C-alpha angles and dihedrals in degrees: 000000000000115000116199118218117275092009112171129195114188094323096323125113115210113224131188107228129175093340096309134088112255124190123190138150119270092191102070129068122247113010138178115273115259111262124256123227091286092055093245119120109250113262094002120143107253092224127158132165114261115258095230091067112090125218093002112187141169092190095107132133109261121209130232136174116267132213115258098213109058096179113119112242139170123236125220122282122272112266121265104197127143120203131169095273106013143047131203122262092250090063089059094042092062089076103019097053127083092046124152137179128227090280092053093250117151111261096167108146094212093050092052099039103043095071096046130104087245093059090046097041092121094042095048103125093206091055091048091048094049094047090050092048094047095048091047092051092044107031094160092073098030094123093048095053095041090054092048092049099046091048088074105021097043099020101153094051091045094050092045096051090050092048093050108022094158091056101039106017101080092054095046095046130193096315109058095186093060092036094055093045091057104099094214092059112106092230094049093101092048090048096049093048086078121198096356142174101269092049102053095037092053097053108121126228092250125135091334112171092024124105089245088072097044126098094040097311095133117145123241122183103233096167104066111089125223137303089031100056108124121244107188126212139167098254124090091206110076135170109210109186104072094052093042091054099041105039107003100251131121113217112228135176112256118182088197091070086073094050128094089223089075090062090044092070089081104011092063105066131178119185131187119250131207133220125224091277092056095252122137103255102177147308127296127208096228098169125014113162092135093053090046089051091049089057093052135079089254094068124108113229112262112274094018124115136172134202122260091253094053135080126201122203112281094345114130118177126209088248094055093059102031097036101034118195121251106266093216099041122192095117123163101209095212134044116232088028123210111251091245092059123108132201117268119222092187104055119160111223110222093232096129085192119185133151105278104118092144095060092042088055092048092050091046091050090050104038095139103048091041092044093227113187095216133080123240087253092058090046088053089053093053092046091051090052090048094051091046091053092049097044102037107031109023112068146344133212129214137185096227100177140001134178137167113213113177107303096347131087117198118195128177117205120200122206122196119197111210096178122105092236138030117308111259101019137176124029113039097235094080129097142177122198146172120253103197126182138174121196129185132230091281093051094252117145111253097175136000131180127178102017111177117228128213092248091059096259126124120226110247097016108135089202091061095045101044142358093285137079139247111253125230116265136206091176125032119195104161135053090235090064115088131182103228120175107209148118117249120193127222129198129225089281090055091248124137112264137177094192105105094208090056093048106116095167144321119290087188130020113161097144110152110272125232120246113283094022109141107203091195094061100034116123119250093257092061100027124135109252130200129011094336089072090069097037107110090201093056102086142142108306098002153048134192126209124187122208121202110200127190109224100187111145095013133099130211165269089089125207114217119198128181126183129183107216131191133202128183094210125032121223090240092052091052093046089055094045091050089064085080095048091130089071108091098232092045094047090049093052093045087055092049091047094049090053094045127095104253096192107140120238112255105227099179141346142188133190134186143157127238133182 
């Protein structure tokens, strides 16, 4: 069958991959990889549930934390500021709101963005608490860390004060974090607008993907005057006049807006670390999802790019998962639209969806004191998208093997990571773990590992119970052993630490690897650390854990249940942060956290019976 170039069939592009014809939607977010000639997705774990389990199912109700204040409320309005190089999100929303696709679904950029963690990057109470804690514990490099943090959480204000230090500098002062938070500061509105429209769309295609652009070192042209300042987008067809007249920007095509390296400017973060004497002793890879993605099968080869309406083999960009395309297409990207405009079938929804249900709940419960510019309804929308991503596109569980021998049941659980980076990734407070239970014919619990507690702790986790950490396991034989996928920092004395500026490396990093990740060739900044490095079952895209359960005194058939659970903030991390509760921002967050529902998000589950 001959397939002409750029052939479309009802929104699907037909691609020739590995000698076979593969068809898959370009209009949704994360998708299965196209099959190879064997019909198996490249790099996928070839997992299947064992035949000797009866009634095996993954169709189970998965838990998630709930908001504690159900009353519907409105947030504050989007900001309307105008500075030399940036404008407030409300200025953009006047034309990029009221958008719909062919099915009439809301595609309004402001409605999607305003309730995200990106929009609220500066208002995030955990971020504010952690910055305040770190600078109090390490006052000698307070200015260094504040500048690094505001570069990505308050990027417009930071860029503006550096572009015009004589104008803005005296008011902001030596400590930009505190200066920007002060509501009487001229740049306060720009700071609190978070990661906003006129920041991301002005990032230049300069050194992207290189370390010189990481850690908030994006490039913004602050010299070109309006109306000729560039606002980059993913479409070659642009209409200049409306934006030039209304906000002083000229829309231009930028291929880099459809490149993961754009996201890497802030989502690859290196921070300095101190030794016991308080001296800077090196640099720590605090967050590396881009580097993890580069070492996976989802990465695009360095220097390669593709258009927003194309798909290339197994490549999956950050934007394709976290800004999924409208499934119906037909979106006019402005309203009212210039007469020269055409509908876009490949429109990236500004969902910026991640996994942070806990913080979304906390912000929703505290709209007024945090001055969130989104209603409770919009927060609900973002939380629903977040839960859907976690529960439908992130991981799968399997009962790979099971056998009863005398008074012992052996069960092997398989975990498949579907994400394009480690799971969990990013900030080292996050963890994913297996909650595994076996019950007998009467429903009595025979064995349980990894039970979550209402206070956010996990039964059996050494990290929650003492200043230590739970090791990685290939075989679990006791209920006080838990398979927890996490990164745990160590200081220059090789002791566990939760202080970022003391983090010299990872004493444990067994976070689930993305497909195609070779742990033997991974660079030191993304290397597997601890016992997982030598575990032959811990591989790119998958892990296997075997449970050996004593059955004495119980009768079958036995019901085996495994759940993969996720928490944004570990109990140990919060216990350490609470040491600084006397600091206003820390005390406030501790109060919010204590009131919040700390139920972990259930990512995946599987259940079966065995005699």
